[in-house]
N, C-alpha and C positions, 0 to 999 in steps of 0.2 A: 233742768238737766236733759241732756240730749241722750238718747239711746239708739244704738244701731244693732239690729239683730245679727247674730253670728252668720257669716257668709256661707257656711255649710249646712245651714238650717234648711230643711225641705218641708213641703206640705205632705203629711203622711198619708191621709185618706180622706174620703168624702163620705158623708152619711146623708142619704136621701129619703125623704118621705115619699111613698108611692101609693097609688090607689089599689093596686092589685099586685101582691108580692110574687105570685107565680109568673105572671106576665113580664114583670120586671126582671126576674131572674132569668127567664127564657132569653130576653133580649140581651142581657149583659154576658150570658154565657154563649149563646148561639151566634149572635152578631158581633160581639166584641172579644170573645174568647177567654173571658175570666172563668175561673173555677170556684165553686162553692167551697168554703173552708169551715163554716160554722152555721148552725141554725139557732135562733133563740125562740123557742116555742113555735108558734104558727104566725108570729107577727114580725119577725126580723131575720135576715140572712146576711151573711158576710162573704165577700167574694175577693179573690186575689188572683195574681199571676205569680208564678214561682212559688216559693215556700213562705211568703209573707203572711202575717195573720189575717190582714184584710186591707185591700185598697179601697174597697167600696162597701158600705153598709147600706142596706135597704130596709125600710120598715113601713108598717101600716099602723103606726101608733096614732095617727090622726083619724083612723077609722078606715075600714075597707071601703073602696071606691071614693076616697077623698079627691077632690078636684084641685087642679093646679090654681095658683093665684091668677086673676084676670091680667090681661095685657095692661101695660101702663103702671104697674105696681113695682115696688122695690123687691128685691130678692136676688136669687142666684141668676146671673146672666148666663154663664156657663162654667163648667170646670174642664180641665184639660188633661189628656193622657198623653205623655211624652214617650214616643217610640225611640228605640235606640239607634235606628237607622232609617234611611229612605226606603230601603227594601222592605222593612217591616211595616212602614206605614203603607206602602203599595199593597202588601198582603192584606192588610186590614181593609183598605179601600175596596180591593177586589171582592172580598167576602160581602161587604155591604152592597156593592153593585150587582153581584150575582143574585143576591136575595131581595133585590129591589127595594132596599131600605132608602127612604127619602133622604137626599143630601140637601142641606140648606145652603151651602157654599163651600168653595174651595179657593184658598188664597195663598199667594206667595207674599210673605212679609219681609223678605230680604234676609232676616235672621232665621227664619223657619218657614216650613211649608205646612199648611193646615187644611183639614177637612172638618166641616162643621155639620152637625146633625142634631136631632132631639130624640130622647128616649121616648117610650110610650107614654110617659107622664108629663112630657113637655119640658124636661130638664135639658138645657143646652150642653152639648158635648163638643169639645175640640179635640180632634186626633191630630197630633203634629209630631214633627221631628225638626230638630235644630240643624242648621247647617254648622260647619266648623266655625268656631269663633273668629278665626283669622279671615273668613269670607264675609263677615257682617259688614254692611255698609256703614260708614262713619262720615260725619261732617268734618269741616277743617279744624274743629276743636277737639276731634277725637270722640265725640258723642255718637252713640249708636243711633242710626236713622232707620226706624221701622217704616215699611211701606205696605200698601195693600194693592196687589194687582191679581189678576186671574192666575190660578195655579194651572200649569201645563199638565193636565190629567194623562194624556197619552205618554208624556214624558215620564211621569211618575210610574205608570204601569210598565214602561219599558225596563224598569228595574227588575222586573219578574221573568225576563228572557230565559233565565236558568232555573226557574221555579217550577 
């Protein structure tokens, strides 16, 4: 039997184990702009944007000061946060840049533009915005062709001329 997931299905949230809850909450609220929506005792917090119940769950259920898995092991590569526009991605990048948050990469994928970083626990994060679908590069058969080239960061920041 072949099964295809419904095309309107979306990934709802991510839940991360962290080594220090307050440090993680500070990063996700101050660097990425999420708001705390709920607390589960002193071991978990839930964050969101808008009025959603939570986009990100953070917990210390593996123990305070738990360490990330070593390099070369399976697990989360990164999770992605989709911004509604290039201007909103530029605002997010500006906050990171002004706060000297280390950026691991910045790529133009043809279909999207992405900024890559890690949270304080080493979890990979992609901040991105999609280009309009009619601008996506396709091959002669109509298949989407993703690329990876350097993102024009000054061009991204030029979105903020009126900000």
